[in-house]
C-alpha positions as CSV (number, residue, x, y, z in Angstrom):
1,M,8.0,-9.5,1.0
2,P,10.1,-7.1,-1.2
3,F,12.4,-8.2,-3.9
4,R,15.9,-7.4,-2.6
5,D,17.7,-8.3,-5.9
6,A,15.8,-5.9,-8.3
7,P,15.5,-2.3,-8.7
8,P,12.4,-0.7,-6.9
9,L,9.2,-0.5,-9.2
10,E,7.1,2.7,-9.1
11,W,3.3,2.3,-9.8
12,V,0.7,4.9,-10.4
13,P,-3.1,4.2,-10.2
14,T,-4.9,5.4,-13.2
15,W,-8.4,5.5,-14.1
16,L,-10.7,6.7,-16.8
17,A,-12.2,10.2,-16.6
18,A,-15.6,8.5,-16.6
19,T,-15.1,6.6,-13.5
20,P,-17.3,7.8,-10.8
21,A,-15.6,9.9,-8.3
22,A,-16.8,7.8,-5.2
23,A,-15.2,4.8,-6.6
24,V,-11.9,6.6,-6.9
25,H,-12.0,8.1,-3.5
26,A,-12.9,4.5,-2.1
27,F,-10.0,2.9,-3.9
28,N,-7.6,5.7,-2.6
29,E,-8.7,5.3,1.0
30,L,-8.3,1.5,0.8
31,A,-4.5,2.0,-0.8
32,R,-3.8,4.4,2.1
33,D,-5.1,1.9,4.7
34,A,-3.2,-0.8,3.2
35,A,0.0,1.2,2.9
36,A,-0.5,2.1,6.6
37,L,-0.9,-1.5,7.6
38,L,2.2,-2.5,5.7
39,R,4.3,0.2,7.4
40,L,3.0,-0.9,10.7
41,A,4.0,-4.5,10.0
42,T,7.4,-3.5,8.8
43,V,8.2,-1.3,12.0
44,R,7.0,-4.1,14.1
45,A,9.1,-6.7,12.3
46,D,12.1,-4.4,12.3
47,F,11.9,-4.2,16.2
48,G,11.6,-7.9,16.7
49,G,7.7,-7.8,17.3
50,S,5.1,-9.9,15.5
51,A,4.2,-8.5,12.0
52,A,0.4,-9.3,12.8
53,P,-1.6,-6.2,14.1
């Protein structure tokens, strides 16, 4: 649930240069998937549907 009475926050993931590339790519893929599910739930809720996929 978003905070409606606060300014938006911007977050940027960061990692050490020594972090294995595979771990960074896996994290990015999970983050993209989570964002897509959140957008889908928001659209469904906006149109009166269930937020659950």
